[in-house]
Residue frames as a rotation matrix with the C-alpha (Angstrom) as fourth column:
MET 1
0.291 -0.639 0.712 -10.85
-0.698 0.367 0.615 57.51
-0.655 -0.676 -0.339 10.84
ALA 2
0.014 -0.379 -0.925 -8.61
-0.895 0.407 -0.180 55.39
0.445 0.831 -0.334 8.72
ILE 3
0.857 0.283 0.431 -8.84
-0.424 0.862 0.277 51.61
-0.293 -0.420 0.859 9.06
THR 4
-0.113 -0.973 -0.201 -5.57
-0.991 0.125 -0.046 49.83
0.069 0.194 -0.979 9.32
LYS 5
0.824 0.371 -0.429 -5.48
-0.391 0.919 0.045 46.19
0.411 0.131 0.902 8.38
ILE 6
0.015 -0.800 0.600 -3.29
-0.938 0.196 0.285 44.09
-0.346 -0.568 -0.747 10.73
GLN 7
-0.001 -0.174 -0.985 -1.89
-0.602 0.787 -0.138 40.90
0.799 0.593 -0.105 9.33
SER 8
0.868 0.497 0.016 -2.68
-0.322 0.537 0.780 37.96
0.379 -0.682 0.626 11.55
GLU 9
0.472 -0.743 -0.475 1.01
0.717 0.637 -0.283 36.96
0.512 -0.207 0.833 11.80
SER 10
-0.369 -0.615 0.697 1.77
0.050 -0.762 -0.645 40.34
0.928 -0.203 0.312 13.35
LEU 11
0.549 0.574 0.608 -0.46
-0.620 -0.209 0.757 39.63
0.561 -0.792 0.241 16.45
ASN 12
-0.740 -0.660 -0.125 1.37
-0.338 0.527 -0.780 38.31
0.581 -0.535 -0.613 19.45
LEU 13
0.183 0.925 -0.334 -1.30
-0.061 0.350 0.935 35.97
0.981 -0.151 0.120 21.00
ALA 14
-0.207 -0.319 -0.925 0.55
0.906 0.294 -0.304 36.03
0.369 -0.901 0.229 24.36
ASP 15
-0.953 -0.174 0.248 -0.19
0.097 -0.950 -0.297 39.79
0.287 -0.259 0.922 24.62
THR 16
-0.347 0.863 -0.368 -3.30
0.788 0.055 -0.614 41.27
-0.509 -0.503 -0.699 26.24
TYR 17
-0.836 0.116 0.536 -5.58
0.353 -0.635 0.687 43.37
0.420 0.764 0.490 24.06
ASP 18
-0.556 0.712 -0.429 -8.30
0.311 -0.300 -0.902 45.75
-0.771 -0.634 -0.055 25.10
PHE 19
-0.766 0.394 0.508 -11.28
0.543 -0.027 0.839 46.08
0.345 0.919 -0.194 22.88
THR 20
-0.660 0.688 -0.301 -14.21
-0.311 -0.615 -0.725 48.54
-0.684 -0.385 0.620 22.87
GLY 21
-0.149 0.719 -0.678 -17.56
-0.983 -0.034 0.180 47.80
0.107 0.694 0.712 21.24
THR 22
0.748 0.499 0.437 -18.64
-0.512 0.853 -0.098 44.24
-0.422 -0.150 0.894 20.40
VAL 23
-0.474 -0.850 -0.231 -16.14
-0.864 0.397 0.311 41.43
-0.173 0.347 -0.922 19.90
ASN 24
0.624 0.763 -0.169 -17.62
-0.778 0.590 -0.214 38.57
-0.064 0.265 0.962 17.99
GLY 25
0.625 -0.377 -0.683 -16.39
-0.137 0.809 -0.572 35.02
0.768 0.451 0.454 18.04
ALA 26
-0.576 -0.792 0.202 -14.58
-0.380 0.041 -0.924 35.30
0.724 -0.609 -0.324 21.43
GLY 27
0.283 0.747 -0.601 -16.60
0.200 0.567 0.799 32.77
0.938 -0.346 0.011 23.50
GLY 28
0.406 0.025 0.914 -16.89
-0.745 -0.570 0.346 33.30
0.530 -0.821 -0.213 27.27
GLY 29
-0.635 -0.639 -0.434 -15.72
-0.351 0.739 -0.574 29.80
0.688 -0.212 -0.694 28.03
ILE 30
-0.100 0.577 -0.811 -17.09
0.599 0.685 0.414 27.68
0.794 -0.444 -0.414 30.85
THR 31
-0.269 0.057 0.961 -18.74
-0.452 -0.889 -0.074 29.82
0.850 -0.455 0.265 33.51
GLN 32
0.360 0.403 0.841 -19.90
-0.929 0.242 0.281 27.04
-0.091 -0.883 0.461 35.86
ALA 33
0.044 -0.284 -0.958 -18.18
-0.243 0.927 -0.286 23.73
0.969 0.245 -0.028 36.88
ASP 34
-0.044 0.069 0.997 -18.90
-0.997 -0.063 -0.040 21.93
0.060 -0.996 0.071 40.12
ILE 35
-0.312 -0.060 -0.948 -18.53
-0.102 0.994 -0.030 18.34
0.945 0.087 -0.316 41.64
TRP 36
0.173 0.463 0.869 -20.52
-0.977 -0.031 0.211 16.98
0.124 -0.886 0.447 44.53
ARG 37
-0.588 -0.385 -0.711 -20.02
-0.299 0.921 -0.252 13.63
0.752 0.065 -0.656 46.40
ALA 38
0.591 0.768 -0.246 -22.04
-0.015 0.315 0.949 11.44
0.806 -0.557 0.198 48.67
ASN 39
-0.388 -0.775 0.499 -20.90
-0.446 -0.316 -0.838 11.98
0.806 -0.548 -0.223 52.25
ALA 40
-0.307 0.304 0.902 -23.01
-0.887 0.253 -0.387 9.60
-0.345 -0.919 0.192 54.36
SER 41
-0.956 -0.004 0.292 -24.02
0.031 0.993 0.115 5.98
-0.290 0.118 -0.950 54.50
LEU 42
-0.239 0.938 -0.250 -27.21
-0.903 -0.309 -0.297 5.23
-0.356 0.155 0.922 52.65
THR 43
-0.785 0.136 0.604 -29.07
0.234 0.969 0.086 1.99
-0.574 0.208 -0.792 52.18
ILE 44
-0.579 0.562 -0.591 -31.24
-0.813 -0.449 0.370 2.13
-0.057 0.695 0.717 49.09
SER 45
-0.273 0.559 0.783 -34.32
-0.215 0.758 -0.616 -0.05
-0.938 -0.336 -0.087 49.29
ALA 46
-0.768 0.096 0.634 -35.63
0.577 0.532 0.619 -2.24
-0.278 0.841 -0.464 46.49
GLY 47
0.421 0.898 0.128 -37.90
0.857 -0.349 -0.378 -0.28
-0.295 0.269 -0.917 44.21
VAL 48
0.140 -0.345 0.928 -37.44
0.567 -0.740 -0.361 3.41
0.812 0.577 0.092 43.18
THR 49
0.377 -0.166 -0.911 -35.54
0.858 -0.307 0.411 5.67
-0.348 -0.937 0.026 45.65
THR 50
0.651 -0.268 0.710 -34.81
0.174 -0.858 -0.483 9.40
0.739 0.437 -0.512 45.28
TYR 51
-0.208 -0.852 -0.480 -31.53
0.799 0.135 -0.586 10.15
0.564 -0.505 0.653 46.99
PRO 52
0.786 0.485 -0.383 -31.81
0.618 -0.596 0.513 12.38
0.020 -0.640 -0.768 50.04
SER 53
0.929 -0.270 0.254 -29.55
-0.237 -0.959 -0.153 15.19
0.285 0.081 -0.955 51.20
SER 54
0.726 -0.674 0.137 -26.36
0.222 0.419 0.881 13.21
-0.651 -0.609 0.454 51.83
TRP 55
0.536 -0.508 0.675 -24.16
0.769 -0.036 -0.638 15.35
0.348 0.861 0.371 49.49
GLU 56
0.503 -0.454 -0.736 -21.31
0.196 -0.769 0.608 17.74
-0.842 -0.450 -0.298 49.87
ARG 57
0.915 -0.317 -0.251 -19.32
-0.379 -0.455 -0.806 19.81
0.141 0.832 -0.536 47.43
ALA 58
0.581 -0.793 -0.184 -15.90
0.751 0.609 -0.254 18.21
0.313 0.010 0.950 46.84
ASP 59
0.961 -0.159 0.228 -13.56
-0.232 -0.911 0.342 20.27
0.153 -0.381 -0.912 48.98
ASP 60
0.550 -0.834 -0.048 -10.14
0.794 0.504 0.341 18.65
-0.260 -0.225 0.939 48.61
THR 61
0.182 -0.585 -0.790 -7.17
0.145 -0.779 0.610 21.10
-0.972 -0.226 -0.057 48.49
ALA 62
-0.835 -0.550 0.030 -6.64
0.071 -0.054 0.996 20.36
-0.546 0.833 0.084 44.74
THR 63
-0.332 0.769 0.547 -10.35
0.943 0.295 0.157 20.40
-0.040 0.568 -0.822 43.78
GLY 64
-0.898 0.029 -0.440 -11.77
-0.015 -0.999 -0.036 23.63
-0.440 -0.026 0.897 42.44
LYS 65
0.053 0.921 0.386 -14.92
0.842 0.166 -0.513 24.96
-0.537 0.352 -0.767 40.94
ILE 66
-0.897 -0.219 0.385 -15.76
0.410 -0.739 0.534 27.56
0.168 0.637 0.752 38.39
GLY 67
-0.294 0.819 0.493 -18.49
-0.109 -0.542 0.834 30.16
0.950 0.191 0.249 39.18
THR 68
-0.190 0.332 0.924 -20.78
-0.962 -0.251 -0.107 30.20
0.196 -0.909 0.367 42.23
GLY 69
-0.965 -0.243 -0.095 -21.52
-0.227 0.962 -0.155 26.50
0.129 -0.128 -0.983 41.75
ILE 70
-0.293 0.879 -0.377 -24.53
-0.003 0.393 0.919 24.33
0.956 0.271 -0.112 41.98
SER 71
-0.447 0.210 0.870 -26.87
-0.879 -0.283 -0.383 24.40
0.166 -0.936 0.311 45.05
HIS 72
-0.568 0.223 -0.792 -28.19
0.108 0.974 0.198 21.37
0.816 0.027 -0.578 46.90
SER 73
-0.671 0.357 0.650 -31.01
-0.737 -0.226 -0.637 20.95
-0.080 -0.906 0.415 49.34
GLY 74
-0.061 0.706 0.706 -32.97
-0.585 0.548 -0.598 17.83
-0.809 -0.449 0.380 50.39
GLY 75
-0.136 -0.042 0.990 -31.96
0.476 0.873 0.102 15.78
-0.869 0.486 -0.099 47.33
VAL 76
0.792 0.478 0.381 -32.61
0.577 -0.378 -0.724 18.60
-0.202 0.793 -0.575 44.80
PHE 77
-0.421 -0.902 -0.094 -29.82
0.731 -0.399 0.554 20.25
-0.537 0.165 0.827 42.78
SER 78
0.788 0.598 -0.144 -30.45
0.441 -0.713 -0.546 23.86
-0.429 0.366 -0.825 41.52
PHE 79
0.089 -0.728 0.680 -28.49
0.988 -0.022 -0.152 25.93
0.125 0.686 0.717 39.04
PRO 80
-0.173 -0.226 -0.959 -26.95
0.596 -0.799 0.081 29.35
-0.784 -0.557 0.273 39.48
GLU 81
-0.337 0.099 -0.936 -27.48
-0.564 -0.817 0.116 30.50
-0.754 0.568 0.332 35.91
THR 82
0.743 0.657 0.127 -29.29
-0.282 0.480 -0.831 29.47
-0.607 0.581 0.542 32.75
GLY 83
-0.126 -0.753 -0.645 -27.54
-0.985 0.016 0.174 27.49
-0.121 0.657 -0.744 30.01
ILE 84
0.727 0.198 -0.658 -26.91
-0.371 0.919 -0.134 24.03
0.578 0.341 0.741 28.66
TYR 85
0.137 -0.632 0.763 -25.24
-0.953 0.125 0.275 21.83
-0.269 -0.765 -0.585 31.37
LEU 86
-0.093 -0.332 -0.939 -23.34
-0.330 0.900 -0.285 18.59
0.939 0.283 -0.193 31.03
ILE 87
0.340 0.219 0.915 -24.29
-0.939 0.136 0.317 16.36
-0.055 -0.966 0.251 33.96
GLN 88
-0.056 -0.380 -0.923 -22.36
-0.345 0.875 -0.339 13.17
0.937 0.300 -0.180 34.73
TYR 89
0.432 0.314 0.845 -23.31
-0.900 0.101 0.423 10.85
0.047 -0.944 0.327 37.58
SER 90
-0.142 -0.579 -0.803 -21.13
-0.353 0.787 -0.506 8.02
0.925 0.211 -0.316 38.80
PRO 91
0.550 0.301 0.779 -22.48
-0.832 0.111 0.544 5.99
0.077 -0.947 0.311 41.82
LEU 92
-0.543 -0.603 -0.585 -20.77
-0.408 0.798 -0.444 3.07
0.734 -0.002 -0.679 43.48
TYR 93
0.466 0.766 0.442 -22.90
-0.844 0.235 0.482 0.48
0.265 -0.598 0.757 45.35
THR 94
-0.823 -0.553 -0.130 -22.05
-0.478 0.798 -0.369 -2.60
0.307 -0.241 -0.920 47.47
VAL 95
0.382 0.915 0.131 -24.38
-0.909 0.346 0.233 -5.44
0.168 -0.208 0.963 48.05
SER 96
-0.395 -0.583 0.710 -23.77
-0.723 0.674 0.151 -8.91
-0.567 -0.454 -0.688 49.56
ASN 97
-0.065 0.353 0.933 -25.87
0.406 0.864 -0.299 -10.73
-0.912 0.359 -0.199 47.00
ASP 98
-0.840 -0.210 0.500 -26.38
0.535 -0.171 0.827 -10.46
-0.088 0.963 0.256 43.20
VAL 99
-0.266 0.751 -0.604 -28.70
-0.218 -0.657 -0.722 -7.68
-0.939 -0.060 0.339 42.05
THR 100
-0.100 0.344 0.934 -30.87
0.787 0.601 -0.137 -8.80
-0.609 0.721 -0.331 39.25
TYR 101
0.192 0.269 0.944 -31.72
0.831 -0.557 -0.010 -5.41
0.523 0.786 -0.330 38.00
SER 102
0.153 -0.210 -0.966 -30.28
0.745 -0.617 0.253 -2.03
-0.649 -0.758 0.062 38.98
ILE 103
0.140 -0.054 0.989 -30.55
0.809 -0.569 -0.146 1.40
0.571 0.820 -0.036 37.31
ALA 104
-0.404 -0.254 -0.878 -29.19
0.631 -0.773 -0.067 4.81
-0.662 -0.581 0.473 38.30
ARG 105
0.089 0.635 0.768 -31.23
0.959 -0.264 0.107 7.66
0.270 0.726 -0.632 36.94
ILE 106
-0.896 -0.231 -0.380 -31.11
0.307 -0.939 -0.155 11.48
-0.321 -0.255 0.912 36.59
VAL 107
0.004 0.963 0.269 -34.50
1.000 -0.007 0.010 13.18
0.012 0.269 -0.963 36.65
GLY 108
-0.902 -0.419 -0.101 -35.17
0.421 -0.907 0.002 16.80
-0.092 -0.041 0.995 35.86
THR 109
0.293 0.951 -0.097 -37.91
0.879 -0.308 -0.363 19.48
-0.375 0.021 -0.927 35.94
GLN 110
-0.757 -0.417 0.503 -38.22
0.568 -0.801 0.189 22.74
0.324 0.429 0.843 34.12
ASN 111
-0.028 0.781 0.624 -41.38
-0.109 -0.623 0.775 23.78
0.994 -0.047 0.102 35.97
ASN 112
-0.733 -0.425 0.531 -40.27
-0.544 -0.102 -0.833 22.97
0.408 -0.899 -0.157 39.56
SER 113
0.128 0.873 0.470 -43.00
-0.932 0.267 -0.243 20.27
-0.338 -0.407 0.848 39.69
SER 114
0.904 0.347 0.249 -43.10
-0.238 0.893 -0.382 17.39
-0.355 0.286 0.890 37.35
TYR 115
-0.112 -0.993 0.038 -39.87
-0.706 0.106 0.700 15.51
-0.699 0.051 -0.713 36.96
SER 116
0.926 0.337 -0.167 -39.07
-0.355 0.636 -0.685 13.28
-0.125 0.694 0.709 34.02
ARG 117
0.560 -0.735 0.382 -36.22
0.448 0.657 0.606 10.93
-0.697 -0.168 0.697 33.22
LEU 118
0.590 -0.517 -0.620 -33.14
-0.725 -0.677 -0.126 12.61
-0.354 0.524 -0.774 31.58
THR 119
-0.105 -0.647 -0.756 -31.15
-0.762 0.541 -0.357 9.40
0.639 0.538 -0.549 31.60
ASP 120
0.868 0.256 0.426 -31.11
-0.460 0.737 0.495 5.80
-0.187 -0.626 0.757 32.82
MET 121
-0.034 -0.908 -0.416 -27.99
-0.842 0.251 -0.478 3.70
0.539 0.334 -0.773 33.27
ALA 122
0.862 0.247 -0.443 -27.80
-0.068 0.922 0.382 0.01
0.502 -0.299 0.811 34.04
ILE 123
0.333 -0.744 0.580 -25.33
-0.938 -0.195 0.288 -0.56
-0.101 -0.639 -0.762 36.89
THR 124
0.611 -0.184 -0.770 -22.94
-0.271 0.865 -0.422 -3.38
0.744 0.467 0.479 36.35
CYS 125
0.938 -0.330 0.106 -21.05
0.037 0.401 0.915 -5.58
-0.344 -0.855 0.389 38.70
ILE 126
0.608 -0.782 -0.137 -17.31
-0.578 -0.318 -0.752 -4.73
0.544 0.536 -0.645 38.50
GLN 127
-0.468 -0.870 -0.155 -15.96
-0.479 0.397 -0.783 -6.91
0.743 -0.292 -0.603 41.29
ASN 128
0.755 0.621 -0.209 -16.87
-0.209 0.531 0.821 -9.66
0.621 -0.576 0.531 43.71
THR 129
-0.368 -0.930 0.012 -14.63
-0.188 0.062 -0.980 -9.59
0.911 -0.363 -0.197 46.87
GLY 130
-0.982 -0.188 -0.025 -15.07
-0.016 0.215 -0.976 -11.21
0.189 -0.958 -0.214 50.17
GLY 131
-0.466 0.867 -0.175 -18.83
0.850 0.383 -0.363 -11.72
-0.248 -0.318 -0.915 49.77
ASN 132
0.070 0.511 -0.857 -19.47
0.112 -0.857 -0.502 -8.21
-0.991 -0.061 -0.117 48.53
ASN 133
-0.003 -0.040 0.999 -20.34
0.997 0.072 0.005 -7.25
-0.073 0.997 0.040 44.96
TYR 134
-0.404 -0.220 -0.888 -19.42
0.241 -0.962 0.129 -3.77
-0.882 -0.162 0.442 43.80
TYR 135
0.188 0.568 0.801 -21.62
0.964 0.051 -0.262 -2.08
-0.190 0.821 -0.538 41.12
THR 136
-0.254 -0.279 -0.926 -20.83
0.152 -0.957 0.247 1.07
-0.955 -0.078 0.285 39.22
GLY 137
-0.031 0.137 0.990 -21.26
0.999 -0.012 0.033 3.00
0.017 0.990 -0.137 35.96
THR 138
-0.740 -0.188 -0.645 -21.41
0.241 -0.970 0.006 6.57
-0.627 -0.151 0.764 34.70
THR 139
0.123 0.781 0.613 -24.49
0.985 -0.023 -0.169 8.18
-0.118 0.625 -0.772 33.05
THR 140
-0.799 -0.465 -0.383 -24.34
0.350 -0.876 0.333 11.50
-0.490 0.133 0.862 31.21
CYS 141
0.201 0.826 0.527 -26.95
0.978 -0.135 -0.162 13.94
-0.062 0.548 -0.834 29.90
PHE 142
-0.864 -0.258 0.433 -27.40
0.289 -0.957 0.006 17.51
0.413 0.130 0.901 28.87
PHE 143
-0.084 0.837 -0.540 -29.88
0.971 -0.053 -0.232 19.62
-0.223 -0.544 -0.809 30.71
ASP 144
-0.442 -0.016 0.897 -31.34
0.535 -0.807 0.249 22.88
0.720 0.590 0.365 29.37
VAL 145
-0.319 0.219 -0.922 -31.65
0.873 -0.310 -0.376 25.38
-0.368 -0.925 -0.092 32.28
THR 146
-0.265 0.312 0.912 -34.06
0.653 -0.638 0.408 27.99
0.710 0.704 -0.035 30.99
ASP 147
0.401 0.439 0.804 -35.09
-0.375 -0.722 0.581 29.36
0.836 -0.535 -0.125 34.42
THR 148
-0.590 -0.785 -0.188 -32.99
-0.158 0.341 -0.927 29.05
0.792 -0.517 -0.325 37.59
SER 149
-0.490 0.489 0.722 -36.03
-0.859 -0.129 -0.496 29.03
-0.149 -0.863 0.483 39.80
ASN 150
0.495 0.863 0.101 -37.80
-0.809 0.500 -0.310 26.15
-0.318 0.072 0.945 38.06
CYS 151
0.586 -0.332 -0.739 -35.14
-0.401 0.674 -0.621 23.95
0.704 0.660 0.262 36.48
LYS 152
0.061 -0.515 0.855 -33.75
-0.963 0.195 0.186 21.34
-0.262 -0.835 -0.484 38.91
ILE 153
-0.003 -0.113 -0.994 -32.52
-0.485 0.869 -0.097 17.76
0.874 0.482 -0.057 39.00
LYS 154
0.425 0.041 0.904 -32.71
-0.833 0.408 0.373 14.80
-0.354 -0.912 0.208 41.35
LEU 155
-0.572 -0.583 -0.577 -30.97
-0.713 0.701 -0.001 11.38
0.405 0.411 -0.817 41.40
GLN 156
0.501 0.767 0.401 -32.89
-0.850 0.524 0.060 8.16
-0.164 -0.371 0.914 41.65
HIS 157
-0.768 -0.625 -0.140 -32.09
-0.640 0.760 0.116 4.45
0.034 0.178 -0.983 41.83
TYR 158
0.479 0.874 -0.078 -34.20
-0.876 0.482 0.023 1.54
0.057 0.057 0.997 40.89
CYS 159
-0.626 -0.694 -0.355 -33.19
-0.680 0.709 -0.185 -2.06
0.380 0.125 -0.916 41.88
THR 160
0.242 0.661 -0.711 -34.50
-0.260 0.750 0.608 -5.44
0.935 0.038 0.353 42.78
HIS 161
0.287 -0.244 -0.926 -32.59
0.832 0.543 0.115 -5.70
0.475 -0.803 0.359 46.06
ASP 162
0.968 -0.057 -0.246 -31.46
0.117 -0.762 0.636 -3.36
-0.223 -0.645 -0.731 48.84
VAL 163
0.341 -0.911 0.233 -28.01
0.735 0.104 -0.670 -1.86
0.586 0.400 0.705 48.07
ASN 164
0.533 -0.251 -0.808 -25.61
0.615 -0.541 0.573 0.40
-0.581 -0.803 -0.134 49.95
LEU 165
0.893 -0.221 0.391 -24.34
0.136 -0.696 -0.705 3.60
0.428 0.683 -0.592 48.43
SER 166
0.175 -0.931 -0.321 -20.53
0.984 0.180 0.017 3.87
0.042 -0.319 0.947 48.85
TRP 167
0.855 0.133 0.502 -19.30
0.158 -0.987 -0.007 7.24
0.495 0.085 -0.865 50.03
SER 168
-0.037 -0.861 -0.507 -16.47
0.997 0.005 -0.082 9.14
0.073 -0.508 0.858 51.48
GLY 169
0.844 0.246 -0.477 -15.99
0.358 -0.920 0.160 12.62
-0.399 -0.306 -0.864 52.94
ASP 170
0.170 -0.918 -0.359 -12.51
-0.192 -0.388 0.901 12.68
-0.967 -0.084 -0.242 51.47
ASP 171
-0.878 -0.443 0.182 -12.80
0.028 0.332 0.943 10.97
-0.478 0.833 -0.279 48.03
ASN 172
-0.236 0.784 -0.574 -15.19
-0.932 -0.349 -0.094 11.17
-0.274 0.513 0.814 45.11
ILE 173
-0.869 -0.066 0.491 -16.44
-0.055 0.998 0.038 7.59
-0.492 0.006 -0.871 45.31
THR 174
-0.057 0.878 0.475 -20.07
0.983 0.132 -0.127 8.36
-0.174 0.459 -0.871 44.38
GLU 175
-0.614 -0.347 -0.709 -20.07
0.291 -0.934 0.205 11.68
-0.734 -0.081 0.674 42.57
ILE 176
0.473 0.686 0.553 -22.00
0.842 -0.166 -0.514 14.06
-0.260 0.709 -0.656 40.32
THR 177
-0.628 -0.748 -0.214 -20.37
0.548 -0.621 0.561 16.62
-0.552 0.236 0.800 37.97
PHE 178
0.599 0.798 0.063 -21.96
0.649 -0.437 -0.623 19.71
-0.470 0.414 -0.780 36.48
ILE 179
-0.594 -0.797 -0.113 -20.41
0.531 -0.494 0.688 21.74
-0.604 0.349 0.717 33.68
ARG 180
0.559 0.734 -0.386 -22.23
0.118 -0.531 -0.839 24.64
-0.821 0.424 -0.383 31.96
LEU 181
-0.161 -0.587 0.793 -21.27
0.848 0.329 0.416 24.36
-0.505 0.740 0.445 28.31
GLY 182
-0.927 -0.143 0.347 -22.95
0.337 -0.725 0.600 27.45
0.166 0.673 0.720 26.89
ASP 183
-0.711 0.701 -0.062 -26.05
-0.622 -0.667 -0.409 29.59
-0.328 -0.252 0.910 26.60
THR 184
-0.376 0.733 0.566 -29.54
0.359 0.679 -0.641 28.14
-0.854 -0.038 -0.518 26.25
């Protein structure tokens, strides 16, 4: 079989091409992207609190997801396929007094047992209105999901005072985003 060299300027990149065999360098793109939001009132007590099951997948008409999506049960998020995931968590808290110390945390396990800190973020006061202080921030980490049965994450909060987690069933006020970036 003769091999014909095609000059790159002769390819129309808007066309669809069918290939057989192995095509190298044509990445599969993002195969999982999902966003969840807090959907119920939650008072977080002083000390360390692991968030319970008050989460729902964002379901606005303009919100979409890629792939089957992340699973959630009892405060634990599980992954549908292995790979390296970008996780971004953005909580919003209200409290009627000043919080001396407040941290939002993502913890993860790769053995479905012992959780360790993936990231800590100091929550900062962004506004004081009518006797309420509003605290927020965003924390980001990568998580290597090597086994979908054993690799999971939870969200925790540590503070010196009780705070209220802000939520909405219609808006992403307190949210967590998951994007699978590539293979592990």
